[in-house]
Backbone as JSON, one array per atom type, in Angstrom:
{
  "sequence": "XXXXXXXXXXXXXXXXXXXXXXXXXXXXXXXXXXXXXXXXXXXXXXXXXXXXXXXXXXXXXXXXXXXXXXXXXXXXXXXXXXXXXXXXXXXXXXXXXXXXXXXXXXXXXXXXXXXXXXXXXXXXXXXXXXXXXXXXXXXXXXXXXXXXXXXXXXXXXXXXXXXXXXXXXXXXXXXXXXXXXXXXXXXXXXXXXXXXXXXXXXXXXXXXXXXXX",
  "N": [[74.91, 103.5, 100.66], [77.44, 103.96, 98.13], [80.0, 101.88, 96.96], [83.29, 101.54, 95.4], [85.55, 99.05, 94.82], [88.78, 97.78, 95.07], [90.91, 95.22, 94.5], [93.42, 92.69, 93.99], [93.35, 89.97, 94.82], [91.17, 87.32, 94.4], [89.67, 85.83, 96.36], [89.74, 87.46, 98.69], [88.82, 89.87, 97.72], [86.22, 89.04, 97.03], [85.33, 88.4, 99.32], [85.3, 90.8, 100.9], [83.48, 92.1, 99.31], [81.09, 90.74, 99.96], [81.1, 91.35, 102.83], [80.83, 94.2, 102.71], [78.31, 94.45, 101.71], [76.64, 93.1, 103.45], [76.56, 94.85, 105.54], [74.88, 96.96, 104.47], [76.1, 98.45, 102.32], [76.31, 99.53, 98.93], [77.97, 97.82, 96.5], [79.29, 99.14, 93.87], [81.19, 98.48, 91.96], [83.74, 96.16, 91.62], [86.98, 95.57, 91.13], [90.21, 94.47, 89.86], [92.61, 95.61, 88.59], [94.69, 98.35, 88.12], [94.11, 100.17, 86.0], [91.35, 99.42, 85.49], [90.24, 100.17, 87.88], [90.55, 103.06, 87.98], [88.9, 103.79, 85.95], [86.51, 102.89, 86.84], [86.09, 104.46, 89.09], [85.91, 107.08, 88.03], [83.63, 106.78, 86.35], [81.6, 105.73, 88.16], [81.79, 107.54, 90.47], [81.9, 107.14, 93.42], [80.55, 106.87, 96.77], [82.76, 106.11, 98.34], [85.86, 104.86, 97.92], [87.54, 101.78, 98.21], [90.78, 100.68, 98.35], [93.39, 98.75, 97.26], [96.88, 98.89, 97.26], [98.83, 97.77, 95.59], [98.33, 96.71, 92.48], [97.7, 94.76, 89.58], [98.7, 96.09, 86.25], [101.39, 96.26, 87.06], [101.96, 95.66, 89.63], [103.16, 97.45, 91.62], [102.62, 100.32, 92.35], [99.9, 100.86, 91.51], [97.09, 100.96, 92.21], [97.14, 103.09, 94.19], [98.04, 104.97, 92.5], [96.01, 105.23, 90.64], [93.94, 106.07, 92.48], [94.77, 108.5, 93.09], [94.79, 109.82, 90.67], [92.09, 109.91, 90.22], [91.1, 111.39, 92.18], [92.24, 113.76, 91.5], [90.71, 114.38, 89.47], [88.26, 114.37, 90.4], [87.82, 116.1, 92.91], [88.16, 115.55, 96.48], [87.2, 113.09, 96.4], [86.3, 110.22, 98.3], [88.68, 108.16, 99.54], [89.88, 105.01, 100.89], [92.58, 103.39, 101.49], [93.84, 100.23, 101.58], [96.28, 98.06, 102.52], [99.01, 95.79, 102.24], [101.36, 97.39, 102.52], [103.47, 100.3, 103.35], [103.5, 102.94, 101.29], [105.11, 105.49, 101.3], [105.68, 107.92, 99.6], [103.42, 108.25, 98.14], [101.4, 108.14, 99.9], [101.66, 110.34, 101.41], [101.26, 112.31, 99.33], [98.66, 111.65, 98.83], [97.35, 112.64, 101.2], [97.94, 115.33, 101.03], [96.3, 117.32, 99.96], [94.48, 118.29, 101.84], [91.8, 117.97, 102.04], [90.45, 115.97, 103.51], [88.56, 113.07, 103.96], [90.0, 110.56, 103.51], [92.09, 107.63, 104.05], [94.26, 105.21, 105.39], [94.88, 101.89, 105.92], [96.5, 99.1, 107.26], [96.46, 95.75, 105.96], [97.06, 93.6, 107.77], [96.54, 94.59, 110.27], [93.97, 95.02, 110.55], [91.47, 94.07, 112.43], [88.85, 93.13, 112.97], [85.4, 93.03, 111.61], [83.93, 95.31, 112.41], [85.72, 97.17, 112.86], [86.77, 97.64, 110.24], [84.43, 98.18, 108.79], [83.61, 100.6, 110.18], [85.56, 102.19, 109.52], [85.48, 102.67, 106.81], [83.03, 103.93, 106.8], [83.39, 106.31, 108.2], [85.57, 107.55, 106.42], [84.05, 107.94, 104.15], [82.29, 109.68, 105.19], [83.79, 111.97, 105.15], [85.92, 111.96, 106.93], [89.14, 111.28, 108.49], [91.23, 108.32, 108.57], [93.84, 106.64, 109.9], [96.18, 104.11, 110.12], [98.34, 103.69, 112.89], [100.99, 102.69, 112.49], [101.34, 103.44, 109.97], [101.37, 106.36, 110.18], [103.47, 106.69, 111.9], [105.61, 105.95, 110.15], [105.39, 107.9, 108.23], [106.02, 110.24, 109.67], [108.45, 109.7, 110.57], [110.61, 110.37, 108.96], [112.33, 113.3, 109.21], [111.25, 116.61, 108.11], [112.46, 119.75, 106.98], [110.91, 121.55, 108.77], [109.92, 119.74, 110.66], [112.13, 118.74, 111.79], [112.95, 120.59, 113.86], [111.52, 120.05, 115.96], [111.32, 118.62, 119.42], [112.21, 115.61, 120.9], [110.17, 114.58, 122.42], [108.11, 116.28, 121.53], [107.89, 115.4, 118.88], [106.99, 112.66, 119.52], [104.19, 113.32, 120.64], [103.21, 114.7, 118.3], [103.14, 112.38, 116.64], [101.06, 110.89, 117.84], [99.01, 112.65, 117.78], [98.52, 113.07, 115.21], [97.45, 110.56, 114.64], [95.05, 111.08, 115.31], [94.29, 111.2, 118.14], [92.89, 112.3, 121.03], [93.57, 115.03, 123.38], [93.59, 114.22, 125.95], [93.85, 111.43, 125.67], [96.29, 111.38, 124.64], [97.89, 112.25, 126.53], [97.44, 110.11, 128.46], [98.77, 108.03, 127.14], [101.36, 109.0, 127.11], [101.87, 109.47, 129.87], [101.55, 112.04, 130.53], [100.42, 115.44, 131.98], [97.23, 117.06, 131.04], [97.66, 119.82, 130.67], [100.31, 119.95, 130.09], [100.3, 118.36, 127.81], [98.8, 120.13, 126.06], [100.76, 122.24, 126.12], [102.82, 121.18, 124.58], [101.58, 120.69, 122.22], [100.93, 123.3, 121.4], [103.26, 124.18, 121.04], [104.39, 122.61, 118.99], [102.52, 123.38, 116.88], [103.36, 126.21, 116.64], [105.93, 125.85, 115.98], [105.74, 124.5, 113.31], [104.36, 126.33, 112.01], [101.45, 126.43, 111.94], [98.02, 127.05, 112.19], [96.42, 126.79, 115.3], [93.78, 124.43, 115.99], [90.49, 123.4, 117.07], [89.49, 121.22, 115.75], [89.84, 117.99, 115.41], [89.97, 116.42, 113.05], [90.67, 118.26, 110.93], [93.16, 119.26, 112.33], [94.88, 116.93, 112.19], [95.0, 116.52, 109.44], [96.19, 119.0, 108.54], [98.7, 118.87, 109.88], [99.73, 116.49, 108.62], [99.69, 117.38, 106.03], [101.52, 119.32, 106.09], [103.86, 117.96, 106.76], [104.09, 116.43, 104.26], [104.73, 118.39, 102.42], [107.22, 119.18, 103.36]],
  "CA": [[76.42, 104.1, 100.35], [77.94, 103.24, 97.03], [81.46, 101.66, 97.06], [84.1, 100.98, 94.44], [86.37, 98.15, 95.51], [89.93, 97.37, 94.12], [91.65, 94.01, 95.18], [93.57, 91.82, 93.0], [93.05, 88.5, 95.33], [89.69, 86.97, 94.28], [88.92, 85.39, 97.74], [89.68, 88.59, 99.5], [87.88, 90.86, 97.0], [84.93, 88.71, 97.08], [84.94, 88.43, 100.87], [84.96, 92.25, 101.09], [82.15, 92.52, 98.87], [79.98, 90.21, 100.85], [81.1, 91.94, 103.93], [80.19, 95.35, 102.89], [76.85, 94.38, 101.29], [75.93, 92.67, 104.69], [76.56, 96.09, 106.38], [74.46, 98.04, 103.88], [76.85, 99.15, 101.35], [76.04, 99.09, 97.61], [79.27, 97.8, 95.78], [78.84, 99.37, 92.37], [82.24, 97.9, 91.22], [84.83, 95.42, 92.37], [88.05, 95.55, 90.08], [91.5, 93.9, 90.08], [93.61, 96.21, 88.0], [94.7, 99.76, 88.23], [93.29, 101.01, 85.05], [90.0, 99.26, 85.74], [89.92, 101.0, 89.16], [90.47, 104.47, 87.57], [87.85, 103.89, 85.03], [85.31, 102.53, 87.69], [86.15, 105.69, 90.0], [85.53, 108.18, 87.11], [82.36, 106.37, 85.82], [80.54, 105.74, 89.19], [81.98, 108.39, 91.37], [81.27, 106.46, 94.63], [80.68, 107.75, 98.04], [83.9, 105.92, 98.95], [86.57, 103.71, 97.17], [88.48, 100.91, 98.95], [91.83, 100.54, 97.31], [94.71, 98.08, 97.32], [97.92, 99.73, 96.7], [99.61, 97.17, 94.51], [97.38, 96.02, 91.6], [98.02, 94.54, 88.1], [99.59, 95.0, 85.76], [102.84, 96.31, 87.46], [102.03, 95.17, 91.09], [103.98, 98.31, 92.42], [101.57, 101.25, 93.02], [98.93, 101.11, 90.68], [96.03, 101.25, 92.9], [97.49, 104.27, 94.78], [98.17, 106.04, 91.53], [94.62, 105.31, 90.25], [93.28, 106.75, 93.35], [95.2, 109.96, 93.25], [94.42, 110.52, 89.59], [90.81, 110.07, 90.5], [90.94, 112.61, 93.25], [92.51, 114.94, 90.87], [89.53, 114.64, 88.44], [86.94, 114.52, 91.42], [88.4, 116.64, 94.14], [87.61, 115.21, 97.65], [86.7, 111.73, 96.31], [86.75, 109.57, 99.52], [89.45, 107.14, 99.24], [90.4, 104.28, 101.98], [93.69, 102.51, 101.15], [93.91, 98.96, 102.33], [97.46, 97.56, 101.87], [100.12, 95.4, 103.17], [102.62, 98.15, 102.49], [103.36, 101.74, 103.41], [104.08, 103.75, 100.16], [105.33, 106.83, 101.97], [105.61, 109.03, 98.9], [102.03, 108.51, 97.59], [100.53, 108.31, 101.04], [101.77, 111.86, 101.7], [100.47, 112.87, 98.41], [97.03, 111.44, 99.0], [97.0, 113.35, 102.44], [98.5, 116.56, 100.83], [95.51, 118.47, 99.54], [94.02, 118.9, 102.97], [90.26, 118.04, 101.88], [89.98, 114.92, 104.2], [87.99, 111.83, 103.23], [91.09, 109.66, 103.21], [92.24, 106.62, 105.08], [95.22, 104.14, 105.06], [94.9, 100.87, 106.87], [97.36, 97.87, 106.84], [95.57, 94.6, 106.13], [97.29, 92.64, 108.93], [96.22, 95.26, 111.54], [92.51, 95.06, 110.67], [91.25, 92.83, 113.46], [87.44, 92.75, 113.03], [84.54, 93.63, 110.56], [83.41, 96.53, 112.96], [86.65, 98.23, 112.63], [86.76, 97.92, 108.94], [83.19, 99.0, 108.39], [83.65, 101.92, 110.68], [86.71, 103.16, 108.78], [84.8, 102.94, 105.55], [81.88, 105.01, 106.96], [84.14, 107.6, 108.58], [86.23, 108.15, 105.23], [82.85, 108.26, 103.38], [81.85, 110.97, 105.84], [84.86, 113.14, 104.99], [86.86, 111.88, 108.13], [90.6, 110.64, 108.14], [91.56, 107.12, 109.36], [95.26, 106.26, 109.78], [97.06, 103.15, 111.02], [99.5, 104.26, 113.68], [102.16, 102.18, 111.84], [101.57, 104.41, 108.64], [101.65, 107.52, 110.67], [104.88, 106.47, 112.28], [106.47, 106.07, 109.01], [105.22, 109.38, 107.7], [106.54, 111.3, 110.63], [109.7, 109.32, 111.07], [111.59, 111.08, 108.3], [111.97, 114.71, 109.3], [111.29, 117.52, 107.17], [113.13, 120.9, 107.55], [110.22, 122.07, 109.69], [109.8, 118.92, 111.85], [113.51, 118.6, 112.37], [113.02, 121.59, 114.79], [110.91, 119.49, 117.16], [112.13, 117.8, 120.28], [111.84, 114.25, 120.68], [108.93, 114.59, 123.06], [106.98, 116.9, 120.71], [107.71, 114.31, 117.79], [105.93, 111.57, 120.18], [103.06, 113.98, 120.66], [102.81, 114.8, 116.94], [102.77, 111.14, 116.05], [99.85, 110.44, 118.49], [98.09, 113.86, 117.35], [98.36, 112.85, 113.84], [96.7, 109.5, 114.6], [93.53, 111.4, 115.55], [94.09, 111.12, 119.4], [92.58, 113.47, 121.75], [94.69, 115.46, 124.17], [93.56, 113.31, 127.12], [94.37, 110.11, 125.01], [97.8, 111.64, 124.29], [98.55, 112.38, 127.92], [97.34, 108.86, 128.89], [99.63, 107.3, 126.38], [102.72, 109.32, 127.24], [101.94, 109.89, 131.05], [101.62, 113.54, 130.76], [99.01, 115.93, 132.34], [96.56, 117.6, 130.07], [98.32, 120.98, 130.42], [101.63, 119.58, 129.51], [100.08, 118.0, 126.3], [98.47, 121.41, 125.65], [101.84, 123.3, 125.78], [103.56, 120.52, 123.5], [100.81, 120.99, 120.82], [101.2, 124.75, 121.07], [104.8, 124.44, 120.56], [104.51, 122.02, 117.64], [101.82, 124.38, 115.8], [104.07, 127.26, 116.4], [107.17, 125.47, 115.07], [105.4, 124.14, 112.19], [103.44, 127.58, 111.61], [100.12, 125.98, 111.51], [97.03, 127.69, 113.09], [95.66, 125.95, 116.34], [92.27, 124.1, 115.88], [89.86, 122.22, 118.04], [88.88, 120.29, 114.9], [90.78, 116.96, 115.27], [90.26, 115.95, 111.68], [91.39, 119.23, 110.32], [94.45, 119.18, 112.81], [95.48, 115.87, 111.48], [95.31, 116.82, 107.84], [97.12, 120.08, 108.42], [100.05, 118.41, 110.23], [100.06, 115.61, 107.62], [99.85, 117.93, 104.8], [102.74, 120.04, 106.11], [104.96, 116.99, 106.66], [104.25, 116.13, 102.76], [105.48, 119.46, 101.71], [108.26, 119.69, 104.15]],
  "C": [[77.09, 103.31, 99.22], [79.54, 103.14, 97.17], [82.1, 101.06, 95.71], [85.23, 100.21, 95.13], [87.57, 97.68, 94.5], [90.87, 96.41, 94.92], [92.03, 92.94, 94.14], [93.24, 90.19, 93.37], [91.6, 88.21, 95.18], [88.98, 86.8, 95.48], [88.96, 86.65, 98.72], [88.8, 89.71, 99.03], [86.44, 90.34, 97.25], [84.36, 88.77, 98.6], [84.49, 89.77, 101.27], [83.66, 92.61, 100.62], [80.92, 92.11, 99.55], [79.79, 90.97, 102.27], [80.33, 93.24, 103.97], [78.63, 95.38, 102.42], [76.14, 94.06, 102.59], [75.83, 93.91, 105.55], [75.77, 97.16, 105.63], [74.88, 98.78, 102.81], [76.29, 98.64, 99.96], [77.54, 98.92, 96.85], [78.96, 97.98, 94.26], [79.93, 98.71, 91.45], [83.18, 97.28, 91.93], [85.72, 94.97, 91.07], [89.27, 94.87, 90.68], [92.75, 94.46, 89.39], [93.59, 97.73, 88.33], [93.89, 100.62, 87.37], [91.79, 100.76, 85.12], [89.43, 100.06, 87.01], [89.61, 102.45, 88.64], [89.18, 104.66, 86.7], [86.61, 103.9, 85.91], [85.0, 103.93, 88.54], [85.43, 106.89, 89.19], [83.88, 107.94, 86.74], [81.29, 106.63, 87.07], [80.64, 106.93, 90.21], [81.33, 108.18, 92.68], [81.37, 107.46, 95.67], [82.03, 107.26, 98.78], [84.59, 104.82, 98.07], [87.6, 103.05, 98.32], [89.48, 100.28, 97.96], [93.0, 99.66, 97.85], [95.86, 98.8, 96.7], [98.64, 99.01, 95.45], [98.63, 96.23, 93.7], [98.1, 95.73, 90.38], [97.75, 95.85, 87.27], [101.08, 95.14, 86.35], [103.06, 95.83, 88.88], [102.81, 96.17, 91.93], [102.97, 99.27, 93.23], [100.49, 101.7, 92.22], [97.6, 101.47, 91.24], [96.1, 102.68, 93.48], [97.32, 105.5, 93.72], [96.67, 106.27, 90.97], [93.66, 106.37, 91.17], [93.45, 108.33, 93.36], [94.71, 110.64, 91.91], [92.83, 110.7, 89.73], [90.31, 111.26, 91.33], [91.29, 113.92, 92.71], [91.47, 115.29, 89.9], [88.39, 115.08, 89.15], [87.35, 114.89, 92.72], [87.5, 116.24, 95.43], [86.86, 113.71, 97.52], [87.27, 110.89, 97.49], [87.45, 108.37, 99.19], [90.03, 106.47, 100.56], [91.38, 103.34, 101.4], [93.81, 101.34, 102.22], [95.09, 98.24, 101.85], [98.13, 96.67, 102.95], [101.3, 96.23, 103.26], [102.33, 99.46, 102.7], [103.97, 102.29, 102.34], [104.13, 105.09, 100.69], [105.01, 107.87, 100.94], [104.21, 109.27, 98.45], [101.03, 108.58, 98.69], [100.49, 109.86, 101.37], [101.12, 112.61, 100.59], [99.02, 112.71, 98.29], [96.63, 112.42, 100.23], [97.29, 115.02, 102.11], [97.44, 117.6, 100.66], [94.71, 118.98, 100.77], [92.39, 118.68, 103.04], [89.72, 116.9, 102.81], [89.41, 113.9, 103.35], [89.07, 110.89, 102.7], [91.46, 108.89, 104.46], [93.47, 105.69, 104.52], [95.31, 103.17, 106.17], [95.96, 99.74, 106.28], [96.55, 96.68, 107.11], [95.83, 93.73, 107.3], [97.14, 93.33, 110.17], [94.69, 95.64, 111.44], [92.02, 93.97, 111.39], [89.77, 92.33, 113.33], [86.67, 93.38, 111.91], [84.1, 94.88, 111.12], [84.54, 97.52, 112.68], [86.92, 98.6, 111.18], [85.55, 98.83, 108.35], [83.17, 100.35, 108.71], [84.66, 102.85, 109.86], [86.15, 103.67, 107.47], [83.88, 104.05, 105.74], [82.57, 106.43, 107.23], [84.86, 108.14, 107.54], [85.02, 108.69, 104.35], [82.28, 109.54, 103.81], [82.72, 111.98, 105.74], [85.96, 112.96, 106.23], [88.35, 111.25, 107.57], [90.83, 109.53, 109.06], [92.95, 106.71, 109.0], [95.68, 105.21, 110.73], [98.09, 103.71, 111.64], [100.75, 103.91, 113.07], [102.37, 103.15, 110.42], [102.01, 105.71, 109.09], [103.05, 107.59, 111.06], [105.87, 106.66, 111.27], [106.49, 107.27, 108.41], [105.94, 110.27, 108.63], [108.09, 110.93, 111.07], [110.83, 109.91, 110.34], [111.54, 112.6, 108.24], [111.98, 115.6, 108.18], [112.12, 118.78, 107.73], [112.42, 121.39, 108.84], [110.2, 121.08, 110.88], [110.96, 118.6, 112.45], [113.77, 119.42, 113.61], [112.3, 121.14, 116.17], [111.72, 118.6, 117.97], [111.67, 116.38, 120.3], [110.36, 114.02, 121.37], [107.77, 115.23, 122.06], [106.8, 115.86, 119.48], [106.69, 113.07, 118.35], [104.51, 112.11, 120.15], [102.5, 114.26, 119.33], [102.37, 113.56, 116.41], [101.22, 110.76, 116.56], [98.74, 111.51, 117.97], [97.67, 113.5, 115.96], [97.3, 111.36, 113.48], [95.16, 109.92, 114.87], [93.22, 111.35, 117.15], [93.82, 112.3, 119.92], [93.68, 113.93, 122.87], [94.57, 114.58, 125.36], [94.04, 111.95, 126.82], [95.89, 110.4, 124.93], [98.45, 111.63, 125.68], [98.44, 111.05, 128.54], [98.52, 108.1, 128.43], [101.11, 107.78, 126.89], [102.85, 109.63, 128.93], [102.2, 111.18, 131.34], [100.22, 114.25, 131.13], [98.47, 116.61, 130.96], [97.04, 119.15, 129.71], [99.43, 120.86, 129.78], [101.38, 119.13, 127.87], [99.75, 119.26, 125.63], [99.68, 122.35, 125.08], [102.72, 122.43, 124.78], [102.8, 120.9, 122.36], [100.92, 122.39, 120.36], [102.53, 124.75, 120.45], [104.9, 123.79, 119.19], [103.7, 122.79, 116.67], [102.63, 125.49, 115.63], [105.34, 127.02, 115.68], [106.88, 125.1, 113.53], [104.48, 125.27, 111.41], [102.27, 127.24, 111.21], [99.14, 126.61, 112.57], [96.55, 126.52, 114.15], [94.36, 125.77, 115.95], [91.88, 123.1, 116.7], [89.37, 121.12, 117.18], [89.85, 119.16, 114.58], [91.08, 116.65, 113.95], [91.17, 117.12, 110.93], [92.81, 119.4, 110.81], [95.34, 118.14, 112.24], [95.92, 116.14, 110.13], [96.22, 118.13, 107.68], [98.51, 119.7, 108.75], [100.68, 117.46, 109.22], [100.55, 116.33, 106.28], [101.22, 118.96, 104.79], [103.95, 119.16, 105.91], [105.28, 116.58, 105.22], [104.99, 117.16, 102.16], [106.82, 119.87, 102.27], [109.62, 119.19, 103.44]]
}
């Protein structure tokens, strides 16, 4: 599996290269600036990109902007954002096309190699991996549509957007399976979204709607 990696800190970049290679990935490019990232993504069209948000030269959102530009040129290009920061605007834009193959993890909440490698594989396979803190920030600012949800529905939405199953949501919120199902049905009705048993499509649909709201 071919990977393009973007990280401006040498030790962290080199460490991730070694980690990925030890798990069977082929790191085809490891870059440290936004322009170099965009060039590498367009040249190599990797199976997955692991991208820091804040890269030189501006140290603002160069990495995420490059990833978005690459996905516009190569629709569905898998991108896993690995950052210390939640950039709400561009995180929403990254999720907005609804094609999947995206992830957003916070560096200080990646606790072991297996968690990181699993996230890379899931995004490369077309899945969605979102840190709960990122999801919480994305759904914390109500859109016109989400403003109609009850507080409990917003709690369910947050957990649903993390990819939790109905059973896991019920366990977290001390609700029965039927109660969770009713809340989800109400959420989809209020957001005018079709009910789907596909968790990944369900997450993407909700987040895409939040982005556009």
